[in-house]
C-alpha positions, 0 to 999 in steps of 0.5 A: 382304919384307911381307904375302905373305912372312909368308903364305907362311912360315905356310903353309910352317909349317902343312907343316912342322909337319904333316911334322915332327909326323908323324915324332915320333911315331915317333922315340922308337921308332926310336931304341931309345927314348932318353931324350933323344928322348923329350922331344920325341917320343911316348914313349906313345899318351896325349893329352898325349904327342901334344901335343908332336908340335905344340909341338916343330915349331912351336918349330922352325919359329918359331925360323928364321921369327924370322930371316926375319921379324923385321923385317917381321912385327908382334908376332912373339912374341906371334903364335908364341905364340898359334899354338903354345898353340893347336895343343895346346887345339884337338886336346884340345878336339875329341879329348875333345868327339868321343870324349865324343859317340861313345864311341871315338877314331878315328885318321883323326879323330885325324890331322884333328884334328891338321892341323886344330889346326896351321892354325888355330894358323897362321892365328891366328899369321898374323892377329896378325903383321898387326895393329897392333904391340902393347905390347912387354912382351907379348914378354916374357910370350910368352916366359914362356909358351912357356918354362912350356910346353916345361918342362911338356912335359918334365917330365911326360914324366918325372912324369907325374900320373895323370890320363886326359890322360897315360894311355897307353889302350894299356898304361895306363902313364903318362909314359916311366918306366912305360910 
């Protein structure tokens, strides 16, 4: 395994994250609104809840990839952390940029934004895995960042602040409790 296998896994990750993330848009309702499912799924139509759709599938795929690539990829944990963090960042930047300009959100643009964010995240991950080895202490930082982001998705599902990022534009509610 080498560079081509890393590229293969990152491309496969794009497909996995997009498909699994798309399913997570619906799983909370499909489950009968089970709270445990809501931790990983969108519980409303807020931007924040839609960020989970990229985060959790990317985490799941990274865990799978770790078993396959840990010996051949440089900077694996840092690469996956940067890629995973780029997904919600790109979504937020594009969503608020285009909705500020045109005054409304468009489903097709939101879907394309999700796809683009996943591609950017996986591409950044690939580039960092191909880069020369970086200090191993960055692995600890990477794990801390992913744990904090995962905790934020868990916590704000139940206790979201009253900010536009967390507000469901359909119901006006916040999180799972006030939905």
